[in-house]
GUDREN-934442 format. One record per residue: x negated, y negated, z negated of N, C-alpha, C in turn; residue in three letters. Coordinates in steps of 0.02 Angstrom, whole numbers, padded with zeros to 5 digits, always signed. Layout:
N
XYZXYZXYZALA ...
//
This chain:
346
-01502-01709+00605-01458-01714+00651-01393-01683+00616UNK -01401-01619+00577-01346-01588+00555-01302-01632+00512UNK -01323-01670+00460-01290-01698+00420-01251-01750+00439UNK -01291-01805+00471-01254-01861+00498-01199-01858+00564UNK -01225-01800+00610-01185-01801+00671-01146-01743+00687UNK -01169-01677+00659-01136-01608+00666-01081-01610+00608UNK -01095-01609+00542-01058-01595+00478-00987-01629+00479UNK -00991-01705+00503-00936-01748+00497-00881-01714+00542UNK -00916-01691+00600-00863-01660+00640-00841-01606+00626UNK -00866-01554+00593-00843-01494+00568-00813-01511+00519UNK -00807-01546+00471-00777-01558+00414-00711-01595+00428UNK -00697-01606+00493-00632-01644+00515-00584-01578+00524UNK -00601-01506+00522-00568-01457+00543-00563-01425+00480UNK -00500-01383+00471-00483-01344+00428-00551-01290+00413UNK -00563-01276+00348-00635-01241+00359-00637-01180+00358UNK -00586-01144+00345-00572-01067+00375-00578-01058+00457UNK -00539-01115+00480-00528-01120+00558-00595-01139+00593UNK -00636-01174+00572-00697-01209+00595-00748-01135+00579UNK -00741-01089+00530-00786-01052+00505-00770-00992+00566UNK -00713-00977+00581-00709-00937+00640-00723-00933+00703UNK -00717-01013+00712-00741-01025+00781-00807-01043+00789UNK -00850-01034+00735-00918-01044+00729-00949-00975+00765UNK -00922-00926+00753-00940-00866+00781-00954-00858+00851UNK -00907-00864+00898-00921-00868+00953-00970-00925+00986UNK -00962-00976+00945-01005-01034+00973-01081-01016+00967UNK -01097-00998+00915-01167-00959+00891-01190-00914+00926UNK -01148-00864+00942-01161-00799+00995-01175-00827+01063UNK -01125-00871+01085-01144-00888+01156-01200-00945+01167UNK -01217-00973+01120-01279-01030+01119-01342-00985+01115UNK -01338-00934+01072-01404-00899+01074-01408-00846+01123UNK -01363-00854+01181-01364-00808+01245-01394-00852+01301UNK -01408-00927+01284-01428-00961+01350-01497-00945+01340UNK -01531-00960+01398-01607-00941+01406-01649-00994+01358UNK -01703-00949+01333-01749-00983+01282-01700-01004+01227UNK -01644-00996+01218-01612-01022+01145-01641-00988+01082UNK -01638-00928+01082-01671-00895+01030-01737-00916+01008UNK -01792-00915+01053-01845-00930+01036-01861-01013+01021UNK -01813-01062+01043-01812-01110+01024-01772-01131+00949UNK -01730-01097+00943-01702-01076+00861-01755-01063+00823UNK -01793-01015+00851-01849-00989+00789-01899-01043+00769UNK -01916-01080+00839-01979-01128+00821-01942-01180+00792UNK -01881-01194+00792-01845-01257+00752-01853-01246+00677UNK -01822-01176+00655-01796-01158+00601-01852-01114+00560UNK -01889-01060+00576-01931-01026+00554-01998-01047+00521UNK -02016-01022+00479-02083-01019+00441-02114-00962+00429UNK -02147-00956+00470-02189-00886+00470-02259-00887+00449UNK -02271-00876+00382-02335-00873+00350-02343-00818+00312UNK -02399-00782+00297-02402-00713+00257-02388-00749+00180UNK -02411-00809+00164-02395-00824+00102-02324-00836+00071UNK -02282-00831+00124-02215-00827+00108-02180-00762+00099UNK -02232-00710+00125-02198-00639+00114-02172-00610+00042UNK -02146-00577+00037-02120-00551-00035-02113-00468-00035UNK -02135-00420-00081-02116-00362-00065-02076-00348-00128UNK -02011-00343-00117-01959-00325-00178-01923-00255-00156UNK -01911-00226-00214-01870-00157-00203-01903-00113-00150UNK -01971-00127-00143-02011-00078-00090-01998-00103-00020UNK -01970-00164-00011-01948-00200+00057-01993-00244+00061UNK -02024-00261+00126-02061-00312+00144-02026-00370+00181UNK -02010-00437+00131-01970-00490+00152-02029-00538+00197UNK -01997-00558+00247-02041-00617+00289-02043-00685+00246UNK -01985-00691+00220-01990-00751+00172-01929-00733+00124UNK -01919-00773+00056-01877-00753+00011-01815-00779+00010UNK -01782-00803+00079-01737-00860+00074-01667-00805+00131UNK -01631-00797+00087-01577-00752+00119-01515-00783+00127UNK -01462-00754+00167-01405-00776+00182-01356-00733+00133UNK -01306-00762+00094-01270-00710+00047-01210-00696+00080UNK -01181-00631+00046-01128-00604+00077-01073-00640+00077UNK -01020-00638+00120-00964-00685+00123-00961-00720+00182UNK -01032-00742+00211-01034-00776+00271-01019-00740+00333UNK -01050-00677+00336-01045-00641+00401-01025-00577+00372UNK -00964-00573+00356-00923-00510+00331-00934-00452+00360UNK -00919-00463+00422-00913-00394+00472-00982-00374+00518UNK -01033-00415+00493-01101-00408+00538-01091-00428+00600UNK -01059-00488+00621-01052-00512+00688-01110-00549+00715UNK -01145-00571+00681-01196-00626+00693-01268-00601+00682UNK -01276-00538+00639-01343-00532+00613-01412-00548+00654UNK -01396-00534+00723-01459-00562+00765-01466-00631+00772UNK -01413-00661+00773-01419-00732+00782-01443-00773+00715UNK -01413-00751+00660-01442-00791+00591-01519-00778+00584UNK -01535-00717+00614-01616-00712+00608-01656-00773+00634UNK -01627-00795+00688-01654-00856+00722-01655-00914+00676UNK -01608-00917+00629-01617-00974+00579-01671-00979+00531UNK -01703-00928+00523-01759-00914+00484-01762-00893+00422UNK -01696-00863+00413-01687-00815+00359-01722-00761+00344UNK -01743-00738+00287-01788-00674+00270-01754-00613+00278UNK -01684-00625+00251-01635-00569+00251-01569-00587+00252UNK -01529-00545+00268-01465-00565+00264-01411-00507+00227UNK -01354-00538+00200-01314-00493+00170-01246-00487+00193UNK -01219-00442+00228-01149-00427+00249-01106-00412+00205UNK -01047-00410+00209-00986-00395+00177-00965-00462+00127UNK -00912-00452+00078-00897-00376+00058-00856-00330+00099UNK -00881-00276+00103-00849-00227+00158-00799-00174+00110UNK -00737-00154+00138-00691-00114+00102-00701-00045+00157UNK -00668+00006+00126-00658+00063+00172-00610+00052+00235UNK -00553+00028+00213-00505+00013+00264-00500-00062+00277UNK -00483-00088+00343-00489-00150+00352-00421-00183+00310UNK -00440-00245+00292-00381-00291+00256-00370-00367+00261UNK -00324-00396+00267-00309-00469+00297-00339-00517+00244UNK -00342-00492+00177-00364-00534+00124-00304-00575+00107UNK -00308-00633+00062-00265-00655+00025-00215-00705+00083UNK -00164-00739+00065-00127-00790+00102-00162-00845+00116UNK -00150-00876+00178-00185-00939+00194-00135-00992+00162UNK -00173-01054+00149-00236-01064+00149-00266-01034+00081UNK -00338-01016+00091-00379-00986+00048-00449-01010+00044UNK -00460-01060+00084-00528-01093+00074-00517-01167+00083UNK -00557-01194+00032-00560-01277+00022-00623-01308+00022UNK -00636-01365+00053-00703-01398+00023-00684-01449-00026UNK -00725-01467-00065-00731-01519-00121-00798-01564-00106UNK -00793-01620-00049-00850-01651-00026-00885-01684-00094UNK -00851-01711-00127-00879-01749-00195-00920-01696-00235UNK -00902-01647-00240-00941-01601-00276-00991-01563-00226UNK -00989-01566-00171-01031-01525-00127-01015-01438-00149UNK -00954-01428-00146-00933-01369-00184-00880-01346-00128UNK -00857-01267-00137-00806-01246-00099-00755-01201-00161UNK -00706-01195-00153-00654-01147-00170-00620-01084-00112UNK -00641-01032-00149-00617-00983-00094-00577-00939-00121UNK -00524-00903-00103-00493-00838-00128-00469-00798-00063UNK -00530-00783-00025-00524-00753+00033-00484-00674+00020UNK -00516-00644-00021-00478-00587-00052-00516-00513-00013UNK -00592-00529+00003-00618-00469+00045-00580-00447+00106UNK -00563-00500+00146-00544-00492+00210-00597-00472+00254UNK -00587-00420+00292-00631-00389+00337-00608-00334+00369UNK -00640-00299+00423-00617-00258+00476-00622-00192+00458UNK -00653-00178+00393-00671-00112+00383-00753-00101+00398UNK -00768-00056+00339-00833-00031+00338-00872+00005+00405UNK -00824+00031+00430-00845+00068+00499-00859+00023+00556UNK -00820-00036+00552-00840-00076+00614-00897-00109+00603UNK -00906-00130+00554-00994-00162+00525-01038-00114+00541UNK -01027-00060+00521-01079+00001+00524-01095+00007+00603UNK -01049+00021+00641-01049+00012+00718-01091-00045+00738UNK -01071-00104+00719-01116-00161+00747-01184-00156+00719UNK -01191-00132+00672-01281-00137+00637-01310-00073+00682UNK -01279-00028+00697-01304+00029+00737-01329+00003+00801UNK -01314-00043+00830-01309-00092+00901-01355-00151+00894UNK -01372-00168+00831-01406-00222+00835-01481-00224+00866UNK -01502-00299+00885-01569-00288+00925-01614-00303+00876UNK -01614-00343+00825-01667-00364+00785-01671-00312+00729UNK -01732-00339+00676-01752-00300+00637-01753-00323+00563UNK -01704-00375+00562-01696-00427+00488-01670-00368+00446UNK -01710-00386+00377-01674-00338+00318-01609-00364+00307UNK -01567-00295+00289-01488-00316+00290-01468-00279+00231UNK -01438-00323+00190-01395-00280+00127-01336-00286+00154UNK -01313-00227+00114-01227-00204+00130-01202-00216+00067UNK -01140-00264+00049-01108-00274-00005-01039-00242+00009UNK -01024-00202-00054-00973-00159-00036-00923-00167-00100UNK -00864-00159-00082-00807-00158-00132-00745-00122-00124UNK -00692-00126-00146-00648-00087-00138-00576-00117-00115UNK -00530-00086-00076-00480-00102-00056-00435-00142-00112UNK -00393-00186-00090-00345-00231-00140-00287-00170-00161UNK -00281-00120-00128-00222-00080-00142-00251-00022-00181UNK -00304-00015-00199-00336+00042-00228-00341+00027-00295UNK -00308+00060-00343-00308+00050-00413-00382+00054-00449UNK -00397+00017-00503-00464+00021-00527-00486+00090-00540UNK -00425+00134-00554-00450+00195-00576-00476+00253-00526UNK -00461+00222-00461-00485+00265-00407-00534+00220-00358UNK -00561+00170-00395-00618+00129-00366-00669+00152-00346UNK -00699+00209-00369-00759+00231-00364-00747+00267-00286UNK -00710+00300-00269-00687+00329-00206-00709+00276-00142UNK -00684+00216-00156-00689+00156-00101-00765+00147-00113UNK -00812+00136-00153-00870+00128-00160-00916+00168-00131UNK -00901+00244-00140-00938+00303-00124-00920+00297-00040UNK -00868+00286-00027-00844+00298+00050-00894+00229+00076UNK -00892+00163+00066-00923+00122+00098-01002+00130+00091UNK -01032+00165+00038-01106+00175+00020-01124+00236+00083UNK -01079+00276+00093-01101+00332+00140-01087+00307+00213UNK -01043+00254+00219-01045+00231+00289-01099+00182+00313UNK -01128+00157+00260-01176+00110+00269-01253+00135+00262UNK -01250+00193+00232-01320+00214+00223-01364+00213+00258UNK -01353+00231+00328-01405+00237+00381-01424+00157+00418UNK -01378+00120+00410-01387+00046+00430-01397-00006+00398UNK -01413-00004+00333-01429-00058+00274-01484-00045+00242UNK -01522-00096+00213-01589-00081+00186-01583-00089+00114UNK -01534-00102+00082-01511-00097+00007-01436-00109+00003UNK -01408-00094-00058-01338-00103-00066-01308-00150-00129UNK -01276-00179-00114-01245-00227-00183-01172-00202-00204UNK -01163-00194-00267-01099-00176-00289-01067-00228-00303UNK -01018-00253-00279-00970-00317-00297-00907-00295-00338UNK -00922-00318-00408-00860-00310-00457-00847-00379-00482UNK -00881-00427-00452-00867-00492-00483-00834-00541-00454UNK -00811-00525-00398-00764-00564-00356-00701-00586-00389UNK -00684-00658-00392-00621-00660-00439-00558-00662-00394UNK -00557-00637-00333-00497-00642-00288-00465-00574-00266UNK -00495-00527-00291-00454-00458-00288-00437-00445-00358UNK -00360-00441-00368-00339-00431-00426-00371-00369-00484UNK -00388-00391-00537-00413-00334-00580-00487-00324-00564UNK -00504-00342-00519-00575-00327-00494-00632-00333-00547UNK -00628-00390-00579-00678-00406-00624-00678-00356-00686UNK -00624-00330-00695-00616-00280-00773-00663-00218-00754UNK -00692-00209-00678-00729-00169-00668-00805-00177-00699UNK -00810-00249-00722-00883-00262-00756-00876-00245-00822UNK -00827-00228-00856-00827-00191-00931-00884-00142-00940UNK -00896-00139-00991-00963-00092-01000-00935-00016-00988UNK -00897+00010-01000-00867+00076-00981-00860+00094-00906UNK -00818+00053-00882-00800+00066-00825-00860+00048-00763UNK -00891+00021-00791-00958+00002-00741-01008+00037-00755UNK -01028+00068-00819-01086+00122-00817-01055+00178-00776UNK -00980+00192-00778-00960+00251-00748-00985+00252-00665UNK -00965+00183-00633-00962+00162-00567-01033+00178-00540UNK -01074+00132-00584-01148+00137-00557-01186+00197-00563UNK -01166+00247-00617-01198+00306-00623-01179+00349-00572UNK -01121+00352-00543-01087+00396-00493-01114+00376-00422UNK -01113+00309-00415-01163+00278-00343-01235+00297-00355UNK -01256+00293-00410-01339+00316-00401-01341+00378-00394UNK -01305+00423-00427-01305+00501-00422-01297+00510-00337UNK -01245+00485-00305-01253+00490-00223-01299+00468-00196UNK -01334+00409-00219-01391+00377-00192-01455+00422-00205UNK -01467+00457-00250-01522+00497-00259-01515+00562-00234UNK -01456+00574-00202-01447+00637-00172-01459+00633-00097UNK -01469+00572-00075-01496+00557-00009-01574+00577+00000UNK -01595+00590+00066-01668+00599+00083-01712+00545+00054UNK -01678+00488+00051-01726+00435+00021-01671+00378+00002UNK -01673+00373-00080-01629+00331-00104-01638+00249-00086UNK -01591+00208-00074-01588+00147-00050-01583+00098-00114UNK -01617+00046-00119-01604-00007-00171-01528-00015-00189UNK -01508-00011-00251-01459-00015-00270-01446-00079-00322UNK -01409-00137-00303-01398-00192-00344-01324-00205-00372UNK -01317-00244-00420-01259-00269-00441-01252-00337-00441UNK -01198-00361-00417-01192-00440-00420-01145-00464-00467UNK -01161-00492-00506-01114-00519-00571-01095-00584-00572UNK -01038-00589-00608-00998-00666-00613-01036-00720-00653UNK -01047-00773-00641-01068-00819-00692-01027-00840-00757UNK -00969-00806-00760-00934-00820-00816-00938-00778-00872UNK -00979-00740-00865-00995-00680-00928-01030-00721-00986UNK -01011-00701-01048-01036-00717-01107-01091-00682-01122UNK -01137-00711-01176-01198-00670-01189-01191-00599-01203UNK -01140-00571-01233-01130-00507-01244-01117-00468-01188UNK -01083-00493-01152-01074-00459-01085-01131-00454-01033UNK -01177-00506-01041-01232-00502-01008-01287-00458-01039UNK -01280-00439-01097-01321-00394-01136-01304-00313-01116UNK -01232-00313-01115-01210-00254-01079-01224-00230-01017UNK -01229-00288-00969-01252-00273-00901-01336-00252-00903UNK -01365-00285-00952-01435-00268-00949-01454-00190-00973UNK -01403-00170-01018-01404-00114-01045-01392-00055-00988UNK -01329-00075-00955-01308-00038-00906-01363-00034-00833UNK -01402-00085-00832-01443-00092-00775-01492-00054-00791UNK -01527-00046-00836-01581-00005-00873-01547+00071-00872UNK -01500+00088-00898-01473+00160-00898-01463+00195-00828UNK -01438+00138-00776-01431+00174-00720-01484+00164-00658UNK -01540+00127-00695-01605+00127-00657-01572+00092-00595UNK -01533+00038-00603-01538-00014-00543-01607-00048-00521UNK -01605-00058-00459-01670-00103-00420-01660-00164-00442UNK -01596-00194-00446-01585-00273-00466-01518-00294-00473UNK -01511-00355-00488-01456-00398-00503-01449-00465-00459UNK -01379-00458-00446-01379-00534-00401-01346-00573-00448UNK -01369-00623-00455-01335-00677-00503-01330-00747-00477UNK -01281-00782-00448-01209-00744-00474-01163-00772-00406UNK -01107-00731-00430-01045-00738-00378-01018-00799-00391UNK -00965-00820-00373-00920-00879-00391-00891-00883-00449UNK -00872-00949-00464-00857-00959-00548-00779-00970-00549UNK -00736-00957-00593-00661-00974-00599-00665-01044-00636UNK -00721-01077-00666-00722-01123-00708-00701-01188-00660UNK -00676-01241-00682-00674-01305-00645-00697-01355-00689UNK -00737-01348-00728-00761-01402-00770-00812-01455-00740UNK -00792-01511-00770-00841-01579-00731-00845-01584-00668UNK -00793-01566-00633-00781-01588-00561-00768-01653-00546UNK -00798-01686-00499-00776-01756-00476-00714-01764-00430UNK -00704-01721-00404-00639-01705-00358-00578-01719-00408UNK -00537-01769-00384-00472-01769-00419-00437-01707-00447UNK -00414-01705-00521-00386-01651-00543-00322-01614-00519UNK -00287-01662-00499-00230-01649-00457-00234-01605-00384UNK -00285-01641-00351-00318-01614-00297-00330-01537-00307UNK -00379-01535-00362-00427-01462-00375-00352-01412-00395UNK -00303-01434-00438-00254-01398-00452-00213-01384-00386UNK -00196-01414-00340-00163-01409-00294-00195-01353-00249UNK -00266-01351-00245-00301-01291-00218-00295-01222-00241UNK -00253-01211-00305-00253-01158-00340-00312-01114-00356UNK -00280-01050-00364-00350-01002-00392-00407-00987-00349UNK -00459-00967-00348-00506-00953-00317-00575-00952-00351UNK -00623-00932-00308-00695-00933-00338-00734-01005-00312UNK -00753-01043-00364-00784-01118-00348-00873-01083-00326UNK -00897-01116-00279-00963-01109-00263-00999-01177-00247UNK -01064-01181-00244-01081-01246-00229-01126-01281-00283UNK -01127-01346-00283-01170-01385-00331-01155-01367-00409UNK -01079-01361-00419-01065-01361-00489-01100-01300-00525UNK -01099-01251-00484-01123-01184-00513-01213-01179-00512UNK -01249-01243-00490-01324-01227-00489-01350-01221-00556UNK -01327-01259-00618-01356-01240-00679-01332-01184-00702UNK -01276-01161-00707-01255-01089-00742-01275-01053-00712UNK -01290-01031-00639-01335-00987-00618-01394-00970-00634UNK -01423-01038-00632-01497-01034-00671-01503-01008-00725UNK -01463-01039-00763-01472-01008-00839-01470-00937-00855UNK -01418-00905-00808-01407-00826-00801-01468-00794-00781UNK -01504-00815-00721-01556-00786-00693-01611-00790-00758UNK -01626-00852-00790-01677-00850-00842-01656-00803-00905UNK -01614-00790-00916-01578-00748-00966-01609-00672-00948UNK -01579-00664-00886-01586-00592-00870-01661-00580-00860UNK -01701-00620-00836-01775-00614-00822-01819-00603-00882UNK -01788-00625-00949-01812-00637-01006-01805-00573-01034UNK -01750-00539-01017-01727-00468-01061-01727-00412-01028UNK -01743-00411-00948-01740-00359-00916-01813-00339-00894UNK -01817-00265-00894-01891-00246-00879-01910-00277-00820UNK -01971-00288-00794-01989-00311-00727-01972-00270-00672UNK -01975-00210-00688-01960-00177-00634-01879-00185-00598UNK -01841-00223-00625-01764-00235-00610-01786-00297-00592UNK -01772-00312-00515-01779-00383-00501-01713-00417-00479UNK -01733-00484-00481-01673-00530-00461-01664-00567-00404UNK -01604-00575-00375-01589-00630-00317-01542-00677-00346UNK -01574-00733-00345-01537-00796-00370-01487-00826-00319UNK -01428-00826-00333-01377-00877-00279-01343-00914-00339UNK -01301-00973-00294-01267-01010-00333-01293-01081-00339UNK -01249-01128-00296-01279-01193-00305-01346-01225-00279UNK -01374-01180-00231-01443-01193-00206-01430-01241-00146UNK -01424-01309-00154-01414-01361-00111-01472-01399-00087UNK -01542-01397-00126-01597-01420-00093-01647-01376-00099UNK -01712-01382-00083-01766-01341-00094-01784-01336-00166UNK -01780-01393-00201-01788-01403-00279-01744-01353-00318UNK -01699-01343-00300-01639-01294-00334-01662-01239-00322UNK -01685-01225-00251-01709-01144-00237-01780-01134-00283UNK -01826-01180-00282-01879-01173-00329-01864-01169-00398UNK -01823-01195-00432-01793-01192-00503-01773-01115-00505UNK -01737-01098-00467-01726-01024-00463-01760-00980-00471UNK -01811-00977-00434-01874-00945-00424-01926-00947-00490UNK -01930-01013-00500-01954-01011-00575-01918-00988-00637UNK -01862-00983-00637-01827-00951-00687-01828-00874-00683UNK -01851-00845-00625-01867-00779-00632-01840-00736-00573UNK -01813-00776-00528-01784-00758-00468-01835-00722-00424UNK -01833-00663-00384-01868-00628-00340-01871-00651-00270UNK -01798-00669-00254-01772-00702-00192-01701-00738-00197UNK -01692-00772-00154-01635-00828-00165-01596-00802-00102UNK -01517-00837-00114-01481-00831-00059-01439-00906-00055UNK -01428-00921+00003-01392-00973+00024-01318-00954+00038UNK -01269-01000+00021-01203-01002+00053-01175-01070+00065UNK -01156-01090+00007-01119-01171+00013-01170-01221+00032UNK -01234-01196+00016-01283-01248+00031-01300-01250+00115UNK -01294-01190+00136-01303-01180+00216-01242-01221+00244UNK -01183-01217+00220-01135-01249+00254-01129-01331+00241UNK -01154-01358+00189-01174-01425+00170-01225-01460+00197UNK -01287-01417+00206-01349-01443+00215-01368-01431+00296UNK -01340-01365+00310-01354-01335+00392-01424-01298+00371UNK -01438-01258+00435-01479-01216+00432-01567-01249+00426UNK -01561-01320+00431-01629-01347+00404-01650-01327+00350UNK -01599-01307+00287-01615-01306+00224-01665-01257+00215UNK -01646-01195+00258-01697-01128+00246-01769-01147+00263UNK -01788-01192+00317-01847-01215+00328-01868-01253+00270UNK -01815-01299+00250-01854-01349+00186-01879-01312+00135UNK -01851-01256+00113-01859-01204+00062-01925-01182+00064UNK -01934-01154+00133-01983-01107+00147-02060-01158+00145UNK -02044-01218+00173-02090-01273+00176-02118-01292+00113UNK -02057-01293+00063-02085-01304-00013-02115-01260-00047UNK -02110-01202-00028-02140-01142-00059-02213-01133-00031UNK -02217-01150+00032-02287-01138+00063-02327-01188+00032UNK -02294-01256+00028-02333-01316+00002-02362-01304-00069UNK -02308-01261-00107-02336-01241-00178-02402-01195-00171UNK -02387-01150-00134-02441-01100-00132-02508-01127-00106UNK -02514-01175-00062-02577-01215-00047-02604-01241-00108UNK -02565-01276-00167-02598-01300-00216-02627-01240-00263UNK 
//
């Protein structure tokens, strides 16, 4: 129903506009009598065989919603009805910021892809924290944190610490985002020395709490092998709980969309099917070289259940959807979980 009927209508509207409009529609729809239960009956697949214990947390299934879709934690209760095993909010920054100038979100239907240069648009970490304190459900929540655009890299640590403290009581795990291509110079924080310092200080703050939360790092797909080796060493040295591979790519290689159209869209991170192979390659490399205690979340180009299984087979413990959720609809969550369940029965 989604692909033949609903998606063609949604794709007639500007992508950012329809994204914003979807929030009140989804929230209102699930306020109708029995709507939440109906959604769960349609989309959820609840079996003990799907459960995963990762980072000391028990996930009802390994399929999550990636950061960027519900930045401000506006729909965490509603998205639970779509069958996700966990949700990741953000990227959040200390102060509210509007993000980059519009237009900044583009569809590439021929490639089943999206280009975005949103620029960490969000209402500030305190707003999201307030919403999470008042949520009704109990789905696992990850907090994806970043720095404000106006904060120089030399002072980035204070932004990450601020977000960490603001979210500590209301999220189950943290993700340090230094890999978005849409905040100027942010990716420079992936360099070995600044990243080691940033993660060490965050981990020090984490360990000072009564109970430390799982701390993860989200990396770019554009890193070379030497950079990946640095990430591996830093992850070990700072005792990270996990790595999320991968964020969006700045590459525009091998696209089916007309090159002039792609150039006209401008800068930004590319997500979706063109990222499938590269993100899986990185997951496989990381799993081969990381100690087993450091777990992996695979994200990037999961458009089918088969894509999800490939990432899990490559070494991911959990997976996340974003662009696949937009192109395939919430039924993709159920398809992946059903494919996993079928596999466990064999």
